[in-house]
FILO-6643 format. One record per residue: residue in three letters; chain; x negated, z negated, y of N, C-alpha, C, O in turn. Coordinates in Angstrom, 2 decimals, padded with zeros to 5 digits, always signed. Each point is the difference from the previous one (the first is absolute). Layout:
BEGIN
ALA A X Z Y X Z Y X Z Y X Z Y $
...
This chain:
BEGIN
MET A +072.12 -001.77 +003.25 -000.52 +001.04 -000.80 +000.84 +000.99 -000.87 +000.45 -000.22 -001.13 $
GLY A -000.28 +001.70 +002.10 +000.81 +000.84 -000.24 -000.14 +000.84 -001.56 -000.65 -000.47 -000.93 $
TYR A +001.27 +001.54 +000.88 -000.20 +000.69 -001.22 -001.11 +000.61 +000.18 -000.78 -000.23 -000.92 $
LEU A +000.18 +001.22 +002.05 -001.44 +000.57 +000.06 -001.06 -001.02 -000.22 -001.07 +000.21 -000.56 $
ASP A +001.38 -001.07 +000.93 -001.33 -001.45 -000.57 +000.03 -000.40 -001.46 -001.00 -000.23 -000.69 $
GLY A +002.20 +000.17 +000.31 -000.10 -000.23 -001.59 -000.49 +001.06 -000.64 -000.72 -000.17 -000.98 $
PHE A +001.02 +001.40 +001.42 -000.58 +001.25 -001.02 -001.90 -000.12 +000.33 -000.81 +000.12 -000.92 $
ARG A +000.44 -000.36 +002.27 -001.09 -000.07 -000.05 -000.88 -000.99 -000.36 -001.22 +000.06 +000.09 $
VAL A +001.99 -001.12 -000.56 -000.75 -001.12 -000.76 -000.33 +000.55 -001.54 -001.05 -000.06 -000.64 $
THR A +002.27 +000.58 +000.31 +000.04 +000.71 -001.70 -000.97 +001.03 +000.23 -000.98 -000.18 -000.73 $
PHE A +000.88 +001.12 +001.42 -000.97 +001.12 +000.31 -001.45 -000.48 -000.35 -000.87 +000.47 -000.73 $
ASN A +000.91 -001.31 +001.31 -001.79 -000.74 +000.33 -000.04 -001.01 -001.52 -001.13 -000.44 -000.23 $
ARG A +001.85 +000.16 -000.47 -000.34 -000.74 -001.16 -000.03 +001.64 -001.31 -000.09 +000.00 -001.22 $
LEU A +000.16 +000.65 +001.79 -000.18 +001.38 -000.96 -001.37 -000.04 -000.25 -000.52 +000.32 -001.07 $
PHE A -000.20 -000.84 +002.32 -001.78 +000.56 -000.06 -000.53 -001.36 -000.45 -001.21 +000.01 -000.26 $
GLU A +001.83 -001.14 +000.11 -000.84 -001.39 -000.32 -000.48 +000.21 -001.24 +000.45 +000.94 -000.65 $
GLU A -001.39 -001.75 +000.15 -000.56 -000.36 -001.67 +001.38 -001.14 -000.25 +000.32 -001.03 +000.58 $
ARG A +000.44 +002.01 -002.07 +001.01 -000.64 -000.63 -000.65 -001.44 -000.44 -001.17 -000.35 -000.13 $
VAL A +002.35 -000.29 -000.05 -000.21 -001.47 -000.87 +000.36 +000.05 -001.31 -000.62 -000.66 -000.84 $
THR A +001.83 +001.56 +000.48 +000.40 -000.25 -000.95 -000.89 +000.85 -001.11 -001.00 +000.69 +000.19 $
THR A +001.75 -000.99 -001.47 -000.80 +000.49 -001.56 +000.83 +000.63 -000.54 +001.20 -000.05 +000.28 $
GLU A -001.77 +000.81 -001.24 +000.79 +000.69 -001.02 +000.20 -000.79 -001.31 -000.72 +000.07 -001.00 $
TYR A +001.83 -000.87 +001.19 +000.10 -001.54 -000.97 +000.86 +001.12 -001.14 +000.78 +000.86 +000.42 $
PRO A -001.04 -001.04 -001.65 -000.86 -000.96 -000.41 -001.25 +000.83 -000.69 -000.49 -000.59 -000.95 $
GLN A +000.10 +001.46 +001.17 -001.25 +001.03 +000.41 -001.17 -000.65 +000.05 -000.91 -000.27 -000.79 $
GLU A +001.24 +000.03 +002.19 -001.01 -000.63 +000.72 +000.72 -001.63 +000.63 +001.10 -000.27 +000.48 $
LYS A -002.46 -000.67 -000.80 +000.30 -001.54 +000.10 -000.75 -000.55 +000.80 -001.15 +000.39 -000.14 $
ARG A +001.31 -001.32 +001.15 -001.09 -000.65 +000.85 -000.44 -001.22 -001.18 +000.50 -000.40 -001.06 $
PRO A -001.68 +000.07 +001.85 -000.74 -001.26 -001.05 +000.72 -001.03 +000.64 +000.56 -000.02 +001.10 $
LYS A -000.68 -000.86 -002.03 +000.79 -001.67 +000.18 -000.69 -000.68 +000.29 -001.10 +000.03 -000.54 $
PRO A +001.43 -001.12 +001.70 -000.97 -000.86 +000.42 -000.24 -001.00 -001.06 +000.79 +000.06 -000.95 $
GLU A -002.09 -001.34 +000.89 -000.27 -000.55 -001.19 +001.07 -001.06 +000.16 +000.10 -000.59 -001.07 $
ARG A +000.45 +000.28 +001.67 +001.12 -001.01 +000.07 +001.92 +000.56 -000.34 +001.10 -000.53 -000.13 $
PHE A -001.60 +001.65 +000.13 +001.42 +000.74 -000.16 +000.78 -001.19 -001.30 -000.56 -000.71 -000.84 $
HIS A +002.07 +000.91 +001.16 +001.04 -001.12 -001.15 +000.25 +001.30 -000.43 +000.15 +001.01 +000.69 $
GLY A -000.11 -001.14 -001.95 +000.70 +000.66 -001.23 +000.73 -001.02 -001.00 +000.46 -001.11 +000.27 $
ARG A -000.47 +001.83 -001.54 +000.54 -000.58 -001.30 -001.19 -001.34 -000.37 -001.22 -000.02 -000.14 $
HIS A +001.91 -000.64 +000.10 -000.68 -001.61 -000.47 -000.64 +000.54 -001.51 +000.29 +000.99 -000.68 $
VAL A -001.31 -002.13 +000.48 -000.41 -000.16 -001.46 -000.45 -001.37 +000.31 -000.46 -000.54 +001.01 $
LEU A +000.78 +000.12 -002.35 -000.57 -001.38 -000.92 -001.49 +000.01 -000.43 -000.34 +000.81 -000.87 $
ASN A -000.45 -001.55 +001.34 -001.45 +000.38 -000.52 -000.62 -001.15 -001.02 +000.46 -001.00 -000.56 $
ARG A -001.48 +001.52 +000.60 -000.14 -000.91 -001.67 -001.94 -000.47 +000.45 -000.76 +000.76 +000.61 $
TYR A +000.49 -001.75 -000.97 -000.94 -000.38 +000.13 -000.96 +000.77 -000.79 +000.52 +000.66 -000.91 $
GLU A -001.95 -000.58 +001.04 -000.94 +000.62 -000.70 -000.11 +000.04 -001.77 -000.28 +000.85 -000.84 $
ASP A +000.69 -002.32 +000.84 +000.16 -000.30 -001.71 +000.93 +000.59 -000.88 -000.02 +000.08 -001.23 $
GLY A +001.25 +000.51 +002.44 +000.90 +000.42 -000.70 +001.24 -001.03 +000.14 +001.07 +000.08 -000.60 $
MET A -001.44 -000.99 +001.44 +001.07 -001.26 +000.11 +000.96 +000.67 +001.07 -000.35 +000.91 +000.75 $
GLU A +001.53 -001.43 -000.79 +001.05 +000.18 +001.32 -000.01 -000.66 +000.78 +000.40 -001.15 -000.19 $
LYS A -000.89 +001.58 +001.56 +000.09 -000.63 +001.43 +001.39 -001.05 +000.11 -000.13 -001.12 +000.49 $
CYS A +001.22 +001.53 -000.91 +001.11 -000.59 +000.81 +000.57 -001.18 -001.36 +000.02 +000.03 -001.23 $
ILE A +000.37 -000.98 +002.30 +000.09 -001.34 -000.72 +001.35 -000.62 +000.35 +000.33 -001.18 +000.17 $
GLY A +000.44 +002.50 -000.12 +001.63 -000.45 +000.14 +000.39 -001.34 +001.23 +000.98 -000.74 -000.05 $
CYS A -001.70 +000.73 +000.72 +000.36 -000.95 +001.48 +001.25 +000.29 +000.90 +000.50 -000.81 +000.78 $
GLU A -000.13 +001.94 -000.98 +001.11 +000.64 +000.72 -000.25 +000.23 +001.28 +000.93 +000.52 +000.61 $
LEU A -002.21 -000.82 +000.20 +000.16 -000.10 +001.53 +000.17 +001.51 +000.39 +000.64 +000.12 +001.04 $
CYS A -001.05 +001.09 -001.63 +000.48 +001.25 +000.43 +001.38 +000.31 +000.20 +000.45 +000.59 +000.98 $
ALA A +000.26 -001.08 -002.07 +001.67 +000.07 +000.28 +000.39 -000.95 +000.78 +001.18 -000.15 +000.31 $
GLY A -002.20 -000.66 +000.13 +000.65 -001.26 +001.07 -000.17 +000.63 +001.76 +000.56 -000.19 +001.09 $
VAL A -001.36 +000.78 -001.48 -000.66 +000.61 +001.52 +000.64 +001.51 +000.16 -000.20 +000.57 +001.07 $
CYS A +000.74 -000.11 -001.80 +000.89 +001.23 +000.05 +000.78 +000.18 +001.18 +000.97 -000.75 +000.08 $
PRO A -001.14 +001.43 +000.72 +001.19 -000.04 +001.02 +001.20 +001.33 -000.47 +000.91 +000.13 +000.83 $
ALA A -000.85 +000.72 -001.94 +001.04 +000.99 -000.46 +000.07 -001.06 -001.47 +000.79 +000.49 -000.80 $
GLN A -001.20 -001.35 +000.46 +000.71 -000.93 -001.18 +000.13 +001.26 -001.40 +000.87 +000.13 -000.86 $
CYS A -002.40 +000.81 +001.16 +000.02 +000.68 -001.30 -000.54 -000.01 -001.00 +000.06 +000.93 -000.80 $
ILE A -000.86 -002.26 +000.58 -000.87 -000.68 -001.12 +000.77 -000.85 -000.93 +000.76 -000.86 +000.45 $
TYR A -000.87 +001.03 -001.54 +000.67 -001.40 -000.76 -001.18 -000.08 -000.94 -000.44 +000.93 -000.69 $
VAL A -000.06 -002.32 +000.76 -001.03 -000.78 -000.99 +000.38 -001.00 -000.97 +000.49 -001.00 +000.52 $
ARG A -000.56 +001.00 -001.40 -000.20 -001.29 -000.77 -001.00 -000.63 -000.75 -000.30 +000.66 -000.99 $
GLY A -000.22 -001.54 +001.09 -001.34 -000.61 -000.36 +000.30 -000.90 -001.48 +000.92 -000.79 -000.18 $
ALA A -001.99 +001.20 -000.80 +000.31 -000.66 -001.19 -001.46 -000.92 -000.31 -001.03 +000.22 +000.63 $
ASP A +001.12 -001.09 -001.51 -001.28 -000.44 -000.63 -000.83 +000.74 -000.89 +000.44 +000.86 -000.77 $
ASN A -001.89 -001.28 +000.88 -000.59 +001.35 -000.42 -000.40 -000.79 -001.66 -000.36 -001.14 -000.30 $
PRO A +000.62 +002.26 -000.44 +000.01 -000.17 -001.52 -001.54 -000.83 -000.03 -001.01 +000.50 +000.49 $
ILE A +001.03 -001.63 -001.05 -001.19 -000.79 -000.42 -001.05 +001.21 -000.78 -001.06 +000.22 +000.58 $
ASP A +001.33 +000.51 -001.84 -000.58 +000.73 -000.62 -000.59 +001.14 +000.49 -001.16 +000.37 -000.12 $
ASP A +002.04 +000.13 +000.66 -000.16 +001.06 +000.73 +000.57 +000.30 +001.69 +001.10 +000.49 +000.24 $
PRO A -001.99 -000.86 +000.69 +000.45 -000.29 +001.24 -000.28 +001.77 +000.81 -000.85 +000.88 -000.09 $
VAL A +002.29 -001.13 +000.95 -000.45 +001.41 +000.77 -000.94 -000.16 +001.23 -001.02 +000.64 +000.23 $
SER A +001.53 -001.54 +000.43 -001.08 -000.24 +001.07 -000.70 -001.63 -000.06 +000.48 -001.02 -000.51 $
PRO A -001.90 +001.22 +001.31 -000.56 -001.42 -000.03 +000.76 -001.02 +000.28 -000.46 -001.09 -000.36 $
GLY A +001.58 +001.07 +000.93 +000.98 -001.15 +000.84 +000.61 -000.79 -001.30 -000.42 +000.22 -001.14 $
GLU A +001.23 -000.96 +001.38 +000.84 -000.76 -000.59 +001.36 +000.51 +000.06 +000.85 -000.43 -000.77 $
ARG A -000.58 +001.45 +001.77 +000.91 +000.88 -000.31 -000.19 +001.50 -000.11 -001.11 +000.27 +000.45 $
PHE A +001.78 +000.86 -000.87 +000.05 +001.49 +000.53 +001.30 +000.40 +000.34 +000.94 -000.72 -000.31 $
GLY A -000.71 +002.13 +001.12 +001.03 +000.45 +000.00 +000.52 +000.53 -001.23 -000.46 +000.92 -000.68 $
TYR A +001.65 -001.73 +000.45 +000.71 +000.56 -001.00 +000.97 +001.37 +000.20 +000.01 +001.01 -000.71 $
VAL A +000.79 -001.29 +001.89 +000.56 +001.36 +000.43 -000.64 +000.39 +001.07 -000.83 -000.83 +000.36 $
TYR A +000.89 +001.69 +000.23 -000.38 +000.55 +001.11 +000.82 +001.61 +000.54 -000.46 +001.10 -000.32 $
GLU A +001.45 -001.25 +001.01 +000.57 +001.27 +000.67 -000.37 +000.54 +001.21 -000.78 -000.72 +000.62 $
ILE A +001.06 +001.66 -000.13 +000.17 +000.44 +001.38 +000.78 +001.21 +000.00 -000.26 +001.03 -000.63 $
ASN A +001.66 -001.31 +001.71 +000.59 +001.06 +000.28 -000.16 +001.16 +000.94 +000.64 -000.11 +001.04 $
TYR A -001.39 +001.24 -001.19 -000.51 +000.54 +000.82 +001.54 +000.66 +000.53 -000.47 +000.80 +000.81 $
LEU A +001.59 -000.65 -000.74 +000.96 +000.30 +001.05 +000.30 -001.29 +001.21 +000.94 -000.06 +000.79 $
ARG A -001.93 -000.78 -000.93 +000.20 -000.70 +000.87 -001.38 -000.71 +000.81 -000.14 -000.40 +001.15 $
CYS A -000.77 +000.48 -002.33 -001.09 +000.04 +001.06 -000.65 +000.70 +001.56 +000.12 +001.16 +000.40 $
ILE A -000.52 -001.81 -000.03 -000.12 +000.77 +001.64 -001.67 -000.15 -000.05 -000.51 +000.53 +000.99 $
HIS A -000.38 -001.06 -001.84 -001.17 +000.65 -000.02 -000.68 -001.01 +000.83 -001.07 +000.57 +000.23 $
CYS A +001.02 -001.64 +000.32 -000.26 -000.85 +001.16 -001.07 -000.67 -000.35 -000.54 -000.49 +000.99 $
ASP A -000.24 +000.16 -002.39 -001.00 -000.65 -000.61 -000.09 -001.16 +000.46 -001.15 -000.39 +000.18 $
LEU A +002.35 -000.59 +000.19 +000.11 -001.33 -000.32 -000.41 -000.82 -001.27 -000.58 -001.09 +000.01 $
CYS A +000.94 +001.74 -001.00 +000.05 -000.41 -001.28 -001.59 -000.09 -000.88 -000.36 -000.70 -000.95 $
VAL A -000.58 +002.06 +001.99 -001.35 -000.04 -000.47 -000.69 -001.37 +000.98 -000.97 -000.65 -000.38 $
GLU A +001.53 +000.46 +001.42 -001.00 -001.12 +000.50 +000.75 -001.22 -000.10 -000.52 -000.96 +000.58 $
ALA A +001.56 +000.78 -001.14 +000.61 -001.22 -000.60 -000.72 -000.48 -001.31 +000.26 -001.14 -000.38 $
CYS A -001.05 +001.82 -000.28 -000.13 +000.07 -001.55 -001.45 -000.88 +000.07 -000.91 +000.22 +000.79 $
PRO A +000.93 -001.06 -001.60 -001.23 -001.07 +000.42 -001.32 +000.59 -001.06 -001.19 -000.21 +000.24 $
THR A +001.65 +000.93 -001.35 -000.84 +000.36 -001.40 -000.38 +001.50 +000.42 -000.45 +000.57 -000.99 $
GLU A +000.47 +000.24 +002.09 -000.06 +001.45 +000.52 +000.77 +000.87 -001.23 -000.28 +001.15 -000.33 $
ALA A +001.21 -001.93 -000.18 +000.51 +000.90 -001.34 +001.17 +001.21 +000.42 +000.30 +000.84 -000.85 $
ILE A +000.33 -000.82 +002.21 +000.71 +001.08 -000.15 -000.80 +000.64 +001.53 -000.47 -000.79 +000.82 $
THR A +000.42 +002.41 -000.60 -000.46 +000.69 +000.89 +000.69 +001.45 +000.23 +001.03 +000.33 -000.60 $
GLU A -001.46 +000.18 +001.18 +000.71 +001.69 +000.01 -000.84 +001.02 +000.33 -000.91 +000.14 +000.82 $
SER A +001.57 +000.75 -001.88 -000.74 +001.31 -000.23 +000.12 +000.91 +001.26 +000.70 -000.47 +000.89 $
LYS A -001.23 +001.64 -000.68 +000.55 +000.86 +001.19 +000.97 +001.19 -000.74 +000.33 +000.97 +000.68 $
MET A -000.01 -001.05 -001.72 +001.06 +000.65 -000.46 +001.69 -000.03 +000.33 +000.36 -001.18 +000.01 $
PHE A +000.52 +001.90 +000.19 +001.30 -000.52 +001.36 +001.06 +001.01 -000.62 +001.22 -000.16 -000.02 $
GLU A -002.10 +001.45 -000.58 +001.19 +000.74 -000.27 +000.63 +000.18 -001.39 -000.52 +000.60 -000.94 $
PHE A +001.88 -001.31 +000.93 +000.78 -000.10 -000.87 +001.15 +000.86 -000.29 +000.67 +000.51 +000.90 $
SER A -000.42 -000.34 -002.18 +001.06 +000.93 -000.32 +000.99 -000.63 -000.96 -000.39 +000.06 -001.17 $
PHE A +001.75 -000.74 +001.40 +000.08 -000.86 -001.16 +001.41 +000.84 -000.49 +000.87 +000.40 +000.77 $
ALA A -000.89 -000.28 -001.82 +001.14 +000.72 -000.85 +001.13 -000.83 -000.26 +001.02 +000.49 -000.49 $
ASN A -001.13 -002.26 +000.90 +000.92 -000.58 -000.38 -000.08 -001.36 +000.86 -001.11 -000.01 +000.55 $
ARG A +001.63 -000.83 -000.31 +000.05 -001.20 +000.98 -001.15 -000.53 -001.04 -001.12 -000.09 +000.50 $
GLN A +001.23 -000.27 -001.81 -000.54 -000.84 -000.65 -001.48 +000.02 +000.25 -000.66 -001.01 +000.23 $
ASP A +000.01 +002.65 -000.30 -001.22 +000.15 +000.10 -000.92 -000.75 +001.17 -001.19 -000.31 -000.06 $
ALA A +002.25 +000.11 +001.25 -000.41 -000.89 +001.23 -000.11 -001.20 -000.07 -000.39 -000.62 +000.99 $
ILE A +000.74 -000.09 -002.34 -000.50 -001.35 -000.06 -001.35 -000.23 -001.04 +000.08 -000.09 -001.22 $
TYR A -001.00 +000.05 +001.79 -001.11 -000.14 -000.94 -000.17 -001.12 -000.34 +000.04 -000.94 +000.80 $
THR A -000.34 +000.78 -002.36 -000.22 -001.27 -000.71 -001.70 -000.44 -000.02 -000.95 +000.60 +000.50 $
LYS A +000.98 -001.38 -000.96 -001.54 -000.40 -000.27 -001.00 +000.64 -000.77 -001.22 -000.18 +000.08 $
ASP A +001.96 +001.07 -000.96 -000.61 +000.92 -001.09 -000.20 +001.12 +000.69 -000.89 +000.68 -000.52 $
GLU A +001.53 -000.02 +001.84 -000.37 +000.76 +000.32 -001.24 +000.12 +001.50 -000.61 +000.96 +000.47 $
LEU A +000.65 -002.73 +000.00 -000.79 -000.20 +001.23 -001.45 -000.58 -000.80 -001.10 +000.23 +000.51 $
VAL A +001.21 -000.83 -001.53 -001.47 -000.44 -000.30 -001.10 +001.58 -000.11 +000.32 +001.16 -000.27 $
VAL A -001.58 -001.73 +000.59 -000.69 +001.03 +000.16 -000.28 +000.25 -001.69 +000.58 -000.78 -000.76 $
ASP A -001.53 +001.93 +000.11 -000.38 +000.44 -001.30 -000.92 -000.77 -000.33 -000.26 -001.02 +000.62 $
ASP A -000.40 +001.44 -001.74 -001.00 -000.61 -000.32 -001.58 +000.63 +000.57 -001.12 -000.33 -000.38 $
ASP A +001.47 +001.22 +001.27 -000.91 +000.43 +000.75 -000.01 -000.44 +001.64 -000.65 +000.52 +000.91 $
GLY A +001.49 -001.52 -000.87 +000.60 -000.55 +001.29 +000.25 +001.43 +001.20 -000.34 +000.07 +001.18 $
LYS A +001.05 +000.93 -002.04 +000.99 +000.68 +000.58 +001.09 -000.26 +000.29 +000.46 -000.85 -000.77 $
PRO A +000.40 +001.25 +001.73 +001.81 +000.01 +000.15 +000.30 +000.98 -001.02 -000.46 +001.14 -000.03 $
GLN A +001.24 -001.65 -000.76 +000.76 +000.93 -000.53 +001.06 +000.80 +000.52 +000.87 -000.58 +000.65 $
ARG A -000.81 +001.72 -000.81 +000.33 +001.18 +000.16 +001.54 +000.38 -000.21 +000.03 +000.41 -001.16 $
GLN A +000.79 -000.36 +001.50 +001.32 +000.10 -000.53 +000.65 +001.61 +000.45 -000.22 +000.52 +001.10 $
PRO A +000.87 -000.02 -001.98 +000.23 +001.54 -000.02 +000.77 +000.24 +001.05 +000.41 +001.16 +000.08 $
TRP A +000.00 -002.11 +000.98 +001.20 +000.26 +001.13 -000.93 +000.05 +001.23 +000.46 +000.15 +001.12 $
GLU A -002.01 -000.31 -001.39 -000.83 -000.19 +001.25 -000.87 +000.78 +000.24 -000.63 +000.44 -000.96 $
LEU A +000.31 -000.03 +002.21 -001.29 +001.12 +000.03 -001.23 -000.62 +000.64 -000.14 -000.24 +001.19 $
TRP A -000.75 +000.02 -002.20 -001.53 -000.18 +000.21 -000.97 +000.62 +000.51 -000.26 +001.07 -000.55 $
HIS A -000.54 -001.44 +001.65 -000.79 +001.29 +000.57 -001.46 -001.01 -000.31 +000.00 -001.13 -000.51 $
ASP A -001.08 +001.86 +000.94 -001.45 -000.61 -000.35 -000.18 -000.98 +001.13 +000.04 +000.46 +001.14 $
GLY A -000.21 -001.61 -001.30 -000.21 -001.19 +000.63 +000.80 -000.84 +000.19 -000.34 -001.02 +000.61 $
ASP A +001.46 +001.16 -001.01 +001.21 -000.80 +000.35 -000.02 -001.21 -000.88 +000.85 -000.84 +000.29 $
ASP A -001.64 +000.57 -001.29 -000.57 -001.41 -000.40 -001.10 -000.40 +000.42 -000.53 -000.80 -000.78 $
ALA A -000.19 +001.06 +001.90 -001.47 -000.23 +000.61 +000.48 -000.96 +001.02 +000.76 +000.33 +000.92 $
LEU A -001.24 -001.58 -001.11 -000.12 -001.05 +000.99 +001.25 -000.55 +000.14 +000.35 -000.32 +001.14 $
THR A +000.49 +000.11 -002.17 +001.35 -000.64 -000.21 -000.01 -001.13 +000.74 +001.05 -000.23 +000.60 $
SER A -002.10 -000.69 -000.43 +000.16 -001.46 +000.29 -000.42 +000.25 +001.28 -000.39 -001.07 +000.48 $
GLY A +000.26 +002.09 +000.42 -000.71 +000.27 +001.54 +000.65 -001.07 +001.04 -000.79 -000.72 +000.61 $
TRP A +002.35 +000.55 -000.36 +000.54 -000.66 +000.65 +000.13 -001.50 -000.53 +000.09 -000.88 +000.86 $
MET A -000.07 +000.62 -001.83 -000.53 -001.62 -000.48 -001.74 -000.25 +000.65 -000.25 -001.00 +000.67 $
ARG A -000.51 +001.76 -000.90 -001.33 -000.18 +000.48 +000.13 -000.34 +001.82 -000.53 -000.89 +000.66 $
ALA A +001.29 +001.81 -000.33 -000.04 +000.22 +001.07 +000.33 -001.25 +000.94 -000.67 -000.25 +001.01 $
THR A +001.73 -000.50 -001.42 +000.98 -001.23 +000.07 -000.64 -001.35 -000.39 +000.37 -001.13 +000.31 $
ALA A -001.19 +001.42 -000.91 -000.13 -001.67 -000.98 -001.53 -000.17 +000.40 -000.83 +000.90 -000.07 $
PRO A +000.59 -002.24 +000.52 +000.95 -001.10 -000.11 +001.15 +000.16 +001.43 -000.42 -000.14 +001.15 $
SER A +001.46 +000.37 -001.38 +000.83 -000.01 +001.22 -000.69 +000.57 +001.25 -000.05 -000.55 +001.10 $
GLY A -000.46 +001.72 -001.42 -000.57 +001.18 +000.87 -001.20 -000.62 +001.07 -000.22 +000.59 +001.05 $
SER A -000.57 -001.88 -001.45 -000.73 -000.59 +000.87 -001.24 +001.38 +000.32 -000.25 +000.89 -000.81 $
ALA A -000.28 -001.01 +001.96 -000.71 +001.05 +000.23 -001.40 -000.66 -000.44 -000.99 +000.70 +000.15 $
ALA A +000.86 -001.80 -000.62 -001.37 -000.48 -000.26 -000.23 +000.39 -001.56 -001.16 -000.09 -000.39 $
HIS A +002.20 +000.53 -000.60 -000.42 +000.04 -001.13 +000.37 +001.83 -000.09 +000.48 +000.39 -001.07 $
VAL A -000.68 +000.42 +001.97 -000.05 +001.39 -000.10 -001.59 +000.35 -000.24 -000.99 -000.39 +000.62 $
GLY A +001.08 +001.10 -001.56 -001.23 +000.59 -000.99 -000.35 -001.15 -000.66 -001.22 -000.15 +000.07 $
GLN A +001.57 -000.40 -000.46 +000.08 -001.37 -001.14 +000.40 +000.24 -001.26 +001.20 -000.12 -000.23 $
VAL A -002.05 +000.50 -000.80 +001.31 -000.26 -001.32 +000.55 -001.27 -000.28 -000.66 -001.03 -000.11 $
GLY A +002.13 +001.14 -000.03 +000.46 -001.32 -000.13 +001.28 +000.23 -001.24 +001.04 -000.66 +000.10 $
TRP A -001.23 +001.56 -001.15 +001.20 -000.13 -000.85 -000.74 +000.41 -001.32 -001.18 +000.33 +000.06 $
SER A +001.68 -000.34 -000.94 -000.52 -000.29 -001.08 +000.22 +001.91 -000.42 +000.63 +000.83 +000.65 $
GLY A -001.63 -000.58 -002.31 +000.11 +001.61 -000.39 +001.34 +000.12 -000.37 +000.89 -000.85 +000.01 $
GLU A -000.86 +002.29 -000.44 +001.11 +000.58 -000.30 -000.36 +000.52 -001.51 -001.16 +000.26 -000.31 $
LEU A +002.02 -000.15 -000.39 -000.39 +001.06 -001.43 +000.03 +001.25 +000.50 +000.94 +000.59 +000.52 $
GLY A -002.34 -000.14 -000.78 -000.17 +001.83 -000.04 -000.85 +000.22 +001.26 -000.78 +000.93 +000.21 $
TYR A +001.15 -002.26 +000.84 -000.69 +000.37 +001.22 -001.15 -001.23 +000.52 -000.58 +000.01 +001.08 $
GLY A +000.45 -000.80 -001.89 -001.06 -001.05 +000.47 +000.57 -000.49 +001.18 +001.19 +000.14 +000.30 $
VAL A -002.46 -000.97 +000.67 +000.27 -000.32 +000.75 +000.05 +001.02 +001.45 -001.07 +000.52 +000.32 $
ARG A +002.11 -000.29 +000.43 +000.09 +000.90 +001.03 -001.20 -000.63 +001.22 -000.52 -001.08 +000.30 $
SER A +000.49 +002.25 +000.06 -000.85 -000.04 +001.35 +000.59 -000.61 +001.33 +000.71 +000.92 +000.41 $
PRO A -000.63 -001.75 +000.32 +000.46 -000.40 +001.05 +000.59 +001.06 +000.85 -000.17 +001.12 -000.48 $
GLU A +000.78 -001.14 +001.53 +000.19 +000.87 +001.23 -000.68 -000.68 +001.13 -000.45 -001.13 +000.16 $
LEU A +000.54 +002.19 +000.56 -000.78 -000.23 +001.27 +001.16 +000.26 +001.35 +000.87 +000.85 +000.15 $
GLY A -001.20 -001.71 +000.49 +001.20 -000.29 +001.01 -000.57 +000.02 +001.70 -001.06 +000.59 +000.19 $
GLN A +001.58 -001.06 +000.70 -000.20 -000.08 +001.24 -001.22 -000.74 +000.43 -000.90 +000.28 +000.79 $
THR A +001.24 -001.64 -001.80 -001.40 -000.95 +000.35 -000.73 +000.23 -001.14 -000.71 -000.94 -000.35 $
ALA A +000.68 +001.99 -000.35 -001.02 -000.21 -001.37 -001.08 +001.08 +000.59 +000.35 +001.06 +000.51 $
PRO A -001.86 -001.54 -000.65 -001.05 +000.57 +000.16 +000.06 +001.82 -000.07 +000.78 +000.47 -000.83 $
SER A -001.37 +000.24 +001.45 -000.05 +001.30 -000.60 -001.42 +000.54 +000.70 -000.64 -000.71 +000.77 $
ASP A +000.23 +002.11 -001.16 -001.27 +000.34 +000.44 -000.02 +000.00 +001.68 -001.08 -000.24 +000.54 $
ASP A +002.10 +000.48 +000.20 -000.15 +000.13 +001.28 +000.17 -001.47 +000.61 -000.32 -000.37 +001.13 $
ASP A +000.80 -000.22 -001.97 +000.08 -001.42 +000.84 -000.42 -001.01 -001.00 +000.87 -000.59 -000.64 $
PRO A -002.15 +000.34 +000.45 -000.57 -000.77 -001.13 +000.91 -001.60 -000.18 +000.37 -000.60 -001.01 $
ASP A -000.25 +000.34 +002.26 +000.63 -001.59 +000.37 +001.48 +000.12 -000.20 +000.70 -001.01 +000.15 $
GLY A -000.13 +002.21 -000.48 +001.38 -000.29 -000.20 +001.16 -000.17 +001.54 +001.22 +000.08 -000.13 $
GLY A -001.66 -000.23 +001.01 +000.42 -000.29 +001.17 +000.14 -001.02 +000.46 +000.77 -000.22 +000.94 $
GLN A -001.83 -001.06 -001.76 -000.24 -001.53 +000.13 -000.96 -000.17 +000.94 +000.04 -001.07 +000.60 $
GLY A -000.95 +001.90 -000.31 -000.93 -000.29 +000.72 -000.46 +000.76 +001.12 -000.96 -000.40 +000.67 $
């Protein structure tokens, strides 16, 4: 391709529809399964879902999660099980948002929000502790001063977990197979390629 051919390609692009946006004033909507900052969920009765099993830390390819479990206090249990997540930390300087921790969690304790815009003032702020990750008494993610949240960033935080549970089996698409979340109740199931729709009542099965 010569110089004139290159200029012709550039000139033709001037009349095509632009795909860029005026960020940050204008932002594109995020997919339902967008991978952002994690949250630690609680049951509808306020109990924490994390049982300190450390499976999320074990499966993390970036080794950014540190978890230590402890026995539940008899008089004032933190979670319904025998143990709870006593220490929970995520280093966002290392996290690659692969969501393997979400898939590995047996109690649906850890999910991801859509918030991904961080502005750390120091490296210590990038290491989130349990106090920052556990949702508040309304079931909403706790917002830190260095985070830029937008409407809908805390919606459908369990979208990826629901889409892949159990183990991504198409037979479970469209069916509720998870527990309720504080502030949200039992979230609706997602529809997938094999799930029934208005145009295809059989979901591609018949």
